[in-house]
C-alpha positions in Angstrom: 81.8 35.5 64.7 81.4 37.9 68.0 77.3 38.6 68.9 76.2 41.6 69.6 74.3 40.8 72.9 75.9 41.2 76.6 77.0 39.0 78.7 74.6 37.9 80.8 75.5 37.4 85.0 73.4 37.0 87.9 74.2 37.1 91.0 73.1 35.0 93.9 73.4 36.0 97.3 72.0 36.2 100.7 69.7 39.5 101.7 72.2 40.2 104.9 75.0 41.1 102.6 73.1 43.4 100.1 74.9 46.4 100.4 78.4 45.3 99.2 76.4 43.3 96.8 74.4 46.2 95.3 78.4 47.5 94.7 79.3 44.6 93.0 76.2 45.0 90.5 76.5 49.0 90.3 80.0 47.8 89.0 79.6 45.4 86.7 76.3 47.5 85.1 78.7 50.2 84.4 81.0 48.1 82.3 78.3 47.9 79.6 79.3 44.4 78.0 77.9 43.2 81.1 74.0 42.2 81.9 74.0 41.1 85.4 70.8 40.0 87.3 70.0 41.0 91.1 66.8 40.2 92.5 66.1 43.7 94.1 66.9 45.4 90.7 65.2 42.5 88.8 62.0 41.2 90.1 58.7 43.3 90.0 56.4 43.0 92.3 54.3 39.8 92.4 56.7 37.9 90.7 56.9 34.4 91.4 60.1 34.3 92.9 61.0 30.6 92.2 59.8 30.4 88.5 61.8 34.1 88.0 65.1 33.0 89.6 64.8 29.3 88.1 64.4 31.5 84.3 67.7 33.7 84.8 69.8 31.0 86.0 68.4 28.9 82.7 69.3 32.0 80.3 72.6 33.1 82.5 76.3 32.8 80.7 77.6 33.0 84.4 77.0 33.1 87.8 78.5 34.7 90.8 78.1 33.3 93.9 78.7 35.8 96.7 79.6 34.7 100.2 80.2 35.5 103.7 80.5 34.6 107.1 77.1 34.9 107.7 75.8 33.7 104.3 77.2 30.4 104.7 76.4 29.8 107.9 72.6 30.7 107.3 70.4 27.7 107.8 69.1 26.6 104.0 71.1 29.0 101.9 73.1 26.9 100.0 70.2 24.6 100.0 67.8 27.0 98.2 69.8 29.9 96.8 72.5 27.1 95.2 70.5 24.5 94.3 69.1 25.8 90.9 72.6 27.1 90.1 74.4 24.1 91.2 72.0 21.6 89.1 72.4 24.0 85.7 76.3 23.5 86.5 76.0 20.0 86.6 74.9 20.4 82.3 77.6 22.4 81.7 80.6 20.6 79.3 83.8 20.3 81.8 86.3 23.3 81.8 83.0 25.7 81.0 83.8 28.7 83.5 79.8 28.7 84.7 80.5 29.3 88.2 82.5 32.0 90.0 82.6 32.1 93.8 83.1 35.5 95.4 84.1 35.9 98.8 82.5 39.4 100.1 85.2 38.8 103.5 87.3 35.7 105.1 84.8 33.1 105.0 84.9 28.6 103.8 83.3 28.6 101.0 80.5 25.5 101.2 81.9 22.2 100.3 79.9 22.0 96.3 81.6 25.0 96.0 85.0 24.2 96.6 85.6 22.8 93.0 85.9 26.3 91.4 88.4 28.9 92.0 87.4 31.4 94.0 87.4 35.6 93.6 88.1 38.0 96.5 86.0 41.4 96.7 87.4 42.4 99.6 89.4 44.2 101.8 87.7 47.8 101.1 91.1 49.2 100.6 92.1 46.2 97.8 88.8 46.2 95.7 89.6 47.5 92.7 92.1 45.2 92.3 90.0 42.7 93.3 87.4 43.7 91.1 89.5 44.0 88.2 90.9 40.1 88.8 86.8 38.8 88.6 86.3 40.6 85.6 89.5 38.4 84.1 87.1 35.5 84.8 84.2 37.3 83.2 86.1 38.3 80.3 87.5 34.3 79.9 83.7 33.3 79.8 82.7 36.2 77.2 85.4 35.5 74.6 84.5 31.3 74.7 80.8 32.6 74.1 82.5 35.2 71.4 81.1 38.1 73.0 82.5 41.2 72.8 84.4 42.3 76.1 84.5 46.4 75.8 81.3 48.7 75.3 79.5 48.5 72.4 79.5 52.6 71.4 76.8 53.8 69.0 77.7 56.6 67.4 76.0 59.9 67.0 74.5 59.5 64.2 72.7 56.0 64.7 71.5 57.7 68.0 70.0 60.6 65.9 68.5 58.3 63.8 67.3 55.9 66.5 65.4 59.0 68.6 64.1 60.1 65.3 65.9 63.3 64.6 67.3 62.1 61.3 66.7 66.2 60.2 69.0 67.2 62.7 71.3 64.6 62.7 73.5 66.6 59.7 73.2 69.8 61.2 74.5 68.1 65.2 77.4 66.3 63.2 78.7 69.6 62.3 78.7 70.8 65.5 80.2 67.6 66.6 82.9 67.9 63.8 83.7 71.7 64.7 84.1 70.4 68.2 87.1 68.1 67.1 89.8 70.7 67.4 93.9 69.7 67.8 95.2 69.5 71.6 96.6 73.2 71.2 93.3 74.4 70.0 91.7 72.6 72.9 94.5 74.4 75.4 93.6 77.8 73.7 90.1 77.4 74.8 90.5 76.0 78.0 92.7 79.5 78.5 89.5 81.5 77.3 87.4 80.4 79.9 89.5 80.3 83.0 88.9 84.0 85.0 91.1 83.6 87.7 93.8 81.2 86.0 97.0 82.6 84.6 98.7 81.3 81.0 101.8 80.3 83.3 99.9 78.5 85.9 98.2 76.4 83.5 101.9 75.8 81.5 103.4 75.2 84.7 100.8 72.9 87.0 102.2 70.3 88.2 98.6 68.9 89.4 96.4 69.3 86.5 93.4 68.3 88.1 93.3 71.1 90.6 93.7 73.6 87.6 91.0 71.9 86.0 88.4 72.2 88.9 89.0 75.9 88.1 87.8 75.5 84.6 83.8 76.4 84.8 81.6 76.0 81.7 79.1 78.5 81.8 75.3 77.4 82.7 73.1 77.6 79.7 70.4 80.8 79.5 67.5 77.9 79.2 68.1 75.0 81.5 67.8 71.6 80.6 67.5 69.3 83.5 67.7 65.4 83.8 67.3 62.9 86.1 68.8 60.1 87.6 67.2 56.7 87.5 69.1 54.9 90.0 71.4 54.9 93.6 75.1 55.3 93.2 75.3 56.7 89.5 79.1 58.0 88.9 79.7 61.7 88.2 83.5 61.5 86.4 86.0 64.4 85.0 85.7 62.7 81.8 83.2 60.7 79.8 84.7 57.4 80.5 84.7 55.1 83.1 88.5 55.5 83.4 87.4 59.0 84.4 88.4 60.2 87.9 85.3 59.5 90.1 84.0 63.0 91.4 80.7 61.8 93.3 78.1 59.1 93.6 74.7 60.7 92.8 72.0 59.5 94.8 69.0 58.3 92.6 66.4 61.4 91.3 69.1 63.7 91.6 68.3 66.7 89.4 71.4 68.2 87.1 71.9 71.0 85.0 73.0 69.6 81.0 75.7 71.7 79.5 75.4 70.5 76.2 73.3 71.4 73.4 69.1 70.4 74.1 69.1 68.2 70.2 72.4 66.7 71.3 71.2 65.2 75.0 68.0 64.2 73.9 70.1 62.3 71.3 72.0 60.4 73.6 69.6 60.2 77.0 69.2 56.0 77.6 71.6 54.8 74.8 74.4 52.8 76.1 78.1 54.4 75.6 76.8 57.8 75.8 77.7 60.7 78.1 76.5 63.7 79.5 78.4 66.9 80.5 76.3 68.2 83.4 76.3 69.8 86.3 75.2 68.9 89.7 73.4 70.6 92.7 76.4 71.3 94.8 77.5 72.7 91.6 80.0 70.1 90.6 80.9 69.7 87.2 81.0 66.5 85.2 79.8 63.4 83.2 77.2 61.1 84.0 76.8 57.5 81.6 73.3 58.8 79.5 72.1 55.4 80.0 71.2 56.6 83.8 69.7 59.4 83.1 66.3 60.8 82.2 64.7 63.7 80.8 62.2 66.3 82.7 59.1 65.1 80.7 60.1 61.2 81.9 60.5 61.5 84.9 57.6 63.7 86.0 55.7 60.8 84.1 57.7 57.9 86.8 57.7 58.7 90.1 56.0 60.0 92.9 55.4 60.1 97.0 53.5 57.6 98.9 53.5 57.3 102.7 51.8 54.4 105.1 48.3 54.6 105.8 47.2 57.6 108.8 46.5 54.6 111.3 49.0 52.6 110.7 52.7 51.9 109.9 54.9 50.0 106.8 57.4 47.0 106.7 60.1 48.8 104.6 61.7 45.6 102.9 65.0 44.3 101.1 62.4 42.0 98.9 58.8 41.8 98.3 58.6 39.1 100.9 57.1 38.9 104.2 60.2 37.7 106.3 62.0 38.4 109.1 65.5 38.2 107.5 63.6 40.7 104.2 63.2 43.0 107.5 65.1 46.5 106.8 63.4 48.8 109.3 59.6 49.9 110.2 58.3 53.1 108.3 56.7 55.4 110.5 53.2 57.1 109.2 54.7 60.3 109.0 57.6 59.5 106.9 57.2 59.8 103.2 58.3 57.3 100.3 59.6 57.9 97.1 58.1 55.8 94.4 59.9 54.1 92.1 57.5 52.6 89.6 55.5 54.2 87.0 52.6 56.0 88.0 50.0 54.1 85.9 51.6 50.8 87.3 51.8 52.1 90.7 48.8 53.8 91.6 46.7 50.6 90.4 48.4 48.9 93.3 47.8 51.1 96.6 45.7 49.7 98.7 45.7 46.0 97.0 46.5 43.3 99.0 49.3 41.4 97.8 50.9 43.8 95.9 54.2 45.7 96.5 55.5 49.3 95.4 59.6 49.2 94.9 60.3 52.7 97.1 63.4 55.0 98.4 63.4 56.2 101.6 64.7 59.4 103.3 67.6 57.6 104.3 68.1 56.9 100.2 67.6 53.1 100.7 65.9 51.2 98.4 63.8 48.2 99.3 59.6 46.9 98.7 56.5 48.1 100.8 53.1 46.2 100.9 51.2 48.4 99.1 48.1 47.5 101.2 49.3 49.7 104.0 50.3 52.8 101.5 48.2 56.0 100.2 49.3 58.7 97.6 51.1 61.7 98.7 51.5 64.7 96.7 54.0 65.0 93.7 57.9 65.2 95.2 58.9 67.0 91.7 59.3 69.9 91.1 60.3 71.8 87.4 
């Protein structure tokens, strides 16, 4: 019998490979049936690195070991990052797909990893094809565990009930049913929305994508704003992972919903749901609802911090003081966007031993020692 949970995937990597590993994490996270574990996303300031890593490896279904020339030659890399993973692999039944080495560039895998067939996540121009091959290996493991290998989509009715909007479910369902028109009717509606594309141009257009760009959904009178909660969120032409990628949005991007507020409230945060939006540069497309939050939640979520007036702050890939974690030094004139809940973050500021997850002005994510920070003015606006 198929279980309902997601496939748990642990991503083992070197901090030097963070940019390409984050791309891999984002792709896996968008699949919907995969729950990827990446230290920079899952570890909280103050967590015990060794304990949390061991716990995550123990609970995972499969481990992706990301390899590059730097990582395989880095002193202590295999001994530290792989020791726990390889120890657990020894206890798995023979033939179990538990470890997949993933080469990020041309390199020779360490001896202890040569027992497993590796996958490639390079070169850049062939990354999509390489990613699909990696997915095949993950699907094999998921099938062996009787886990789903497709996104679990909740019905709108279920989403409304969970959002405590059951009273409005019937009304919204009627709206949805009326929107499910025949192909001919949809085509007529498209024609009606076009202000400067003739019927002949629509019928004879060879590149429908170009025509589609000229179709604009009018903005609602009462604008309803949503915000992205992470970096690299995809804006797509259709409400599906198969939709054409229009753009990648940075964290905290303010978008306008093109759908009814009552429908949007039921979708926000729900895996499998998509919301039609307009971005600040007036591009219209669809964003995965599970990567969006509403305006009220957003205002209670983040604020701006800055280094103390008499100090500078080290911006790091992990909440750890080490030469390999340093990204750059933040001057005391630069503000940072705190990505932790306000009620949690304010208790950390100025406290030795505490760390805050932040975003810098270059849209990079990382950690800063909270004892070198002070609170600045709120950055959001409605």
